[in-house]
PARO-458019 format. One record per residue (C-alpha): x, z, y; residue number from 1; chain; residue in one letter. Coordinates in nm, 4 decimals, m for minus. Each point is the difference from the previous one (the first is absolute). Layout:
BEGIN
<site <X Z Y> NUM 'A' 'A'>
...
//
This chain:
BEGIN
<site <0.2954 1.8575 3.7247> 1 'A' 'X'>
<site <m0.3438 m0.0399 m0.0822> 2 'A' 'X'>
<site <m0.1144 m0.2250 m0.2244> 3 'A' 'X'>
<site <0.3118 m0.0927 m0.1854> 4 'A' 'X'>
<site <m0.0080 0.0737 m0.3926> 5 'A' 'X'>
<site <0.3096 0.2269 m0.0547> 6 'A' 'X'>
<site <m0.0393 m0.0355 m0.3998> 7 'A' 'X'>
<site <0.2422 m0.2052 m0.1801> 8 'A' 'X'>
<site <m0.1641 m0.2600 m0.2078> 9 'A' 'X'>
<site <0.1527 m0.1404 m0.3015> 10 'A' 'X'>
<site <0.0944 m0.3560 0.0142> 11 'A' 'X'>
<site <m0.2167 m0.2041 m0.2250> 12 'A' 'X'>
<site <0.1507 m0.1975 m0.3099> 13 'A' 'X'>
<site <0.1014 m0.3667 0.1110> 14 'A' 'X'>
<site <m0.2681 m0.2484 m0.1353> 15 'A' 'X'>
<site <0.0530 m0.3024 m0.2122> 16 'A' 'X'>
<site <m0.1219 m0.2822 0.1657> 17 'A' 'X'>
<site <0.1287 m0.3303 m0.1619> 18 'A' 'X'>
<site <m0.1657 m0.1346 m0.3450> 19 'A' 'X'>
<site <0.3330 m0.0523 m0.1359> 20 'A' 'X'>
<site <0.0904 0.4010 0.0608> 21 'A' 'X'>
<site <m0.3320 0.0581 m0.1957> 22 'A' 'X'>
<site <0.1046 m0.2203 m0.2877> 23 'A' 'X'>
<site <0.3386 0.1503 m0.0503> 24 'A' 'X'>
<site <m0.1396 0.3522 m0.0346> 25 'A' 'X'>
<site <m0.2291 m0.1486 m0.2543> 26 'A' 'X'>
<site <0.2914 m0.0540 m0.1905> 27 'A' 'X'>
<site <0.0655 0.3739 m0.0328> 28 'A' 'X'>
<site <m0.1676 0.2783 m0.1666> 29 'A' 'X'>
<site <m0.3752 0.0662 0.0283> 30 'A' 'X'>
<site <m0.2010 0.3076 m0.0526> 31 'A' 'X'>
<site <m0.3782 0.0372 m0.0283> 32 'A' 'X'>
<site <m0.1794 0.2603 0.1769> 33 'A' 'X'>
<site <m0.4215 0.0605 0.0297> 34 'A' 'X'>
<site <0.0227 m0.1205 0.3589> 35 'A' 'X'>
<site <0.2758 m0.2477 0.0315> 36 'A' 'X'>
<site <0.2721 m0.1856 m0.1923> 37 'A' 'X'>
<site <0.3509 0.0736 0.1257> 38 'A' 'X'>
<site <0.2696 m0.2581 m0.0364> 39 'A' 'X'>
<site <0.3884 0.1167 0.0744> 40 'A' 'X'>
<site <0.3299 m0.1501 0.0240> 41 'A' 'X'>
<site <0.3489 0.1329 0.0824> 42 'A' 'X'>
<site <0.1994 m0.1796 0.2607> 43 'A' 'X'>
<site <0.3535 m0.0191 0.0183> 44 'A' 'X'>
<site <0.0060 0.0098 0.3936> 45 'A' 'X'>
<site <m0.0084 0.2695 0.1843> 46 'A' 'X'>
<site <m0.3308 0.1167 0.2146> 47 'A' 'X'>
<site <m0.2817 0.1356 0.0209> 48 'A' 'X'>
<site <m0.2929 m0.0290 m0.2828> 49 'A' 'X'>
<site <m0.2266 m0.2535 0.0503> 50 'A' 'X'>
<site <m0.3591 m0.0232 m0.0965> 51 'A' 'X'>
<site <m0.2731 m0.2615 m0.0145> 52 'A' 'X'>
<site <m0.3830 0.0122 m0.0512> 53 'A' 'X'>
<site <m0.2242 m0.2312 m0.1591> 54 'A' 'X'>
<site <m0.3438 0.0115 m0.1295> 55 'A' 'X'>
<site <m0.1591 m0.3087 m0.2003> 56 'A' 'X'>
<site <m0.2973 m0.1819 0.0908> 57 'A' 'X'>
<site <m0.1591 0.1062 m0.3342> 58 'A' 'X'>
<site <m0.0237 0.3504 0.1334> 59 'A' 'X'>
<site <m0.2513 m0.0653 0.2894> 60 'A' 'X'>
<site <m0.0702 m0.1415 0.3328> 61 'A' 'X'>
<site <0.2354 0.0324 0.2934> 62 'A' 'X'>
<site <m0.1272 0.3261 0.1206> 63 'A' 'X'>
<site <0.0205 0.1469 m0.3115> 64 'A' 'X'>
<site <0.3645 m0.1116 m0.0465> 65 'A' 'X'>
<site <0.1102 0.0983 0.3191> 66 'A' 'X'>
<site <m0.1254 0.3656 m0.0875> 67 'A' 'X'>
<site <0.2054 m0.0060 m0.2947> 68 'A' 'X'>
<site <0.3108 m0.0908 0.1987> 69 'A' 'X'>
<site <m0.0350 0.2428 0.3037> 70 'A' 'X'>
<site <m0.0488 0.2849 m0.2927> 71 'A' 'X'>
<site <0.2874 m0.1114 m0.1863> 72 'A' 'X'>
<site <0.2164 0.0028 0.3271> 73 'A' 'X'>
<site <m0.1002 0.3371 0.0849> 74 'A' 'X'>
<site <0.0918 0.1211 m0.3166> 75 'A' 'X'>
<site <0.3503 m0.1314 0.0415> 76 'A' 'X'>
<site <0.0036 0.1491 0.3291> 77 'A' 'X'>
<site <m0.0574 0.3410 m0.1446> 78 'A' 'X'>
<site <0.2881 m0.0145 m0.2321> 79 'A' 'X'>
<site <0.3027 0.1766 0.0819> 80 'A' 'X'>
<site <0.3447 m0.1985 0.0739> 81 'A' 'X'>
<site <0.1496 0.1964 m0.3073> 82 'A' 'X'>
<site <m0.2842 m0.1519 m0.2174> 83 'A' 'X'>
<site <0.1051 m0.3617 0.0783> 84 'A' 'X'>
<site <0.2792 m0.1362 m0.2140> 85 'A' 'X'>
<site <0.2384 m0.1998 0.2248> 86 'A' 'X'>
<site <0.1153 m0.3484 m0.0173> 87 'A' 'X'>
<site <m0.3160 m0.1143 m0.1640> 88 'A' 'X'>
<site <m0.3028 m0.2127 0.0571> 89 'A' 'X'>
<site <m0.3412 0.0623 m0.1162> 90 'A' 'X'>
<site <m0.3190 m0.1738 m0.0067> 91 'A' 'X'>
<site <m0.3529 0.2025 m0.0399> 92 'A' 'X'>
<site <m0.2728 m0.2367 m0.1347> 93 'A' 'X'>
<site <m0.3033 0.2135 0.0818> 94 'A' 'X'>
<site <m0.3211 0.0382 m0.1953> 95 'A' 'X'>
<site <m0.3388 0.0863 0.0714> 96 'A' 'X'>
<site <0.0481 0.3503 m0.1250> 97 'A' 'X'>
<site <0.2162 0.0390 0.2750> 98 'A' 'X'>
<site <m0.3271 0.0794 0.2162> 99 'A' 'X'>
<site <m0.1509 0.2477 m0.1992> 100 'A' 'X'>
<site <0.3493 0.1955 m0.1265> 101 'A' 'X'>
<site <0.0307 0.3166 0.1943> 102 'A' 'X'>
<site <0.2860 m0.0600 0.2373> 103 'A' 'X'>
<site <0.2035 0.3052 m0.1505> 104 'A' 'X'>
<site <0.0197 m0.1893 m0.3498> 105 'A' 'X'>
<site <0.0485 m0.3274 0.1841> 106 'A' 'X'>
<site <0.3337 0.1462 0.1500> 107 'A' 'X'>
<site <0.0898 0.2008 m0.3368> 108 'A' 'X'>
<site <m0.0169 m0.3302 m0.1925> 109 'A' 'X'>
<site <0.2091 m0.1907 0.2493> 110 'A' 'X'>
<site <0.2618 0.2695 m0.0063> 111 'A' 'X'>
<site <0.0281 m0.0046 m0.3652> 112 'A' 'X'>
<site <m0.0163 m0.3596 m0.0134> 113 'A' 'X'>
<site <0.2816 m0.0775 0.2243> 114 'A' 'X'>
<site <0.2999 0.0666 m0.2131> 115 'A' 'X'>
<site <m0.1473 m0.1116 m0.3236> 116 'A' 'X'>
<site <m0.0724 m0.3647 0.1505> 117 'A' 'X'>
<site <0.3703 m0.0532 0.0676> 118 'A' 'X'>
<site <0.0588 0.0087 m0.3766> 119 'A' 'X'>
<site <0.0150 m0.3590 m0.1160> 120 'A' 'X'>
<site <m0.1413 0.0786 m0.3373> 121 'A' 'X'>
<site <m0.3415 0.1078 0.1449> 122 'A' 'X'>
<site <m0.0714 m0.3565 0.0691> 123 'A' 'X'>
<site <m0.0703 m0.0887 m0.3641> 124 'A' 'X'>
<site <m0.3491 m0.0774 m0.0363> 125 'A' 'X'>
<site <m0.2078 m0.0504 m0.3250> 126 'A' 'X'>
<site <m0.1432 m0.3360 0.0672> 127 'A' 'X'>
<site <m0.1745 m0.2160 m0.2530> 128 'A' 'X'>
<site <0.1427 m0.3741 m0.0140> 129 'A' 'X'>
<site <m0.2095 m0.2258 0.1841> 130 'A' 'X'>
<site <m0.1494 m0.2981 m0.1598> 131 'A' 'X'>
<site <0.0939 m0.3383 0.1859> 132 'A' 'X'>
<site <m0.2538 m0.2513 0.0812> 133 'A' 'X'>
<site <m0.0916 m0.1790 m0.3231> 134 'A' 'X'>
<site <0.2173 0.1965 m0.2204> 135 'A' 'X'>
<site <m0.1675 0.3060 m0.1920> 136 'A' 'X'>
<site <0.1581 0.3137 0.0482> 137 'A' 'X'>
<site <0.1951 0.1139 m0.3094> 138 'A' 'X'>
<site <m0.0850 0.3421 m0.0831> 139 'A' 'X'>
<site <m0.1611 0.2192 m0.2803> 140 'A' 'X'>
<site <m0.3670 m0.0757 0.1345> 141 'A' 'X'>
<site <0.0059 m0.3816 m0.0533> 142 'A' 'X'>
<site <0.1264 0.0512 m0.3720> 143 'A' 'X'>
<site <m0.3203 0.1789 m0.0930> 144 'A' 'X'>
<site <m0.2616 m0.1225 m0.2117> 145 'A' 'X'>
<site <m0.3417 m0.0811 0.1402> 146 'A' 'X'>
<site <m0.3044 0.0999 m0.1968> 147 'A' 'X'>
//
């Protein structure tokens, strides 16, 4: 029996692949952390939790984006199955800080954020209203006197 690995390795979480799945999760809760933004959505159907990974092109070139995703995948793999809420989908949006943050901190941020991301009230973001092309924005700054 030489050459066989007798250790039982945990199965990785199923991965989200389709754009529609990512968009559905984006409508759920949202938690910001130092190295990532975590989006979460409770599912009605039974099944194992699923996760998707994304890093925007603003973050860096493809090498940097791939390193961030690999680091986030390793952090998810380091979690215990009991740490991951069942019947839920998650999306990790990587930030550049994921490369410099100590791995232990990355895992603990992920562990603490998973249950919080499922709260739909956590998706409320504070945003300023966008001004439409050709129309001035209606805010306090536009009503100030110039002088």
